[in-house]
C-alpha positions as CSV (number, residue, x, y, z in Angstrom):
1,M,-50.9,18.8,-25.8
2,G,-47.3,18.8,-26.9
3,I,-47.8,21.4,-29.6
4,S,-47.7,25.1,-29.8
5,Q,-51.1,26.7,-30.3
6,T,-52.3,30.2,-31.1
7,P,-54.1,31.9,-28.2
8,M,-57.9,32.1,-28.7
9,C,-58.0,35.6,-27.1
10,D,-55.8,38.2,-25.6
11,D,-54.8,38.2,-21.9
12,I,-58.0,39.2,-20.0
13,G,-56.5,39.0,-16.5
14,V,-56.5,36.7,-13.5
15,L,-59.5,35.6,-11.5
16,I,-59.5,34.3,-7.9
17,S,-62.3,32.7,-5.9
18,S,-63.0,30.1,-3.3
19,D,-66.0,28.9,-5.2
20,P,-65.0,26.6,-8.1
21,V,-68.3,27.0,-10.0
22,A,-68.4,30.8,-9.7
23,I,-64.8,31.1,-10.9
24,D,-65.5,28.8,-13.9
25,Q,-68.7,30.8,-14.7
26,A,-66.9,34.1,-14.5
27,S,-64.0,32.8,-16.7
28,F,-66.5,31.3,-19.2
29,D,-68.4,34.6,-19.4
30,M,-65.3,36.8,-19.8
31,I,-63.8,34.6,-22.5
32,T,-67.0,34.3,-24.5
33,K,-67.3,38.1,-24.4
34,H,-63.9,38.6,-25.9
35,C,-63.6,35.6,-28.2
36,E,-66.0,34.8,-31.0
37,E,-64.4,31.3,-31.6
38,F,-65.0,30.3,-27.9
39,K,-68.8,31.0,-28.2
40,H,-69.2,27.7,-30.1
41,Y,-68.3,25.7,-27.0
42,N,-71.2,24.8,-24.8
43,G,-69.8,24.9,-21.2
44,E,-73.0,26.1,-19.7
45,Q,-74.4,22.6,-19.1
46,T,-71.3,21.6,-17.0
47,L,-71.7,24.8,-14.9
48,I,-75.4,24.2,-14.4
49,H,-74.7,20.6,-13.3
50,G,-71.9,21.7,-10.9
51,E,-74.2,24.1,-9.2
52,K,-77.0,21.5,-9.1
53,I,-74.9,18.9,-7.3
54,G,-73.7,21.5,-4.7
55,L,-70.1,22.3,-5.9
56,G,-70.8,26.0,-5.7
57,S,-72.9,28.8,-7.1
58,R,-72.9,30.3,-10.6
59,A,-73.5,33.7,-9.2
60,Y,-70.4,35.9,-8.9
61,E,-69.3,39.5,-8.5
62,I,-66.1,40.8,-10.1
63,K,-64.1,43.2,-8.1
64,E,-61.0,44.8,-9.6
65,I,-58.0,45.3,-7.2
């Protein structure tokens, strides 16, 4: 954006997946859990649509390594 912005939340780690919808769902869930401000964004409809058109699954399992 060409400007310095204040982070919305602290570093919550790195996620890896071969499923683009699952990784986005997991990221969305983790950020909304840690950041009150982010809860106002409605990304759920995009994730539902991605699963519906076959881009991946919203189901995920987080494994710490």
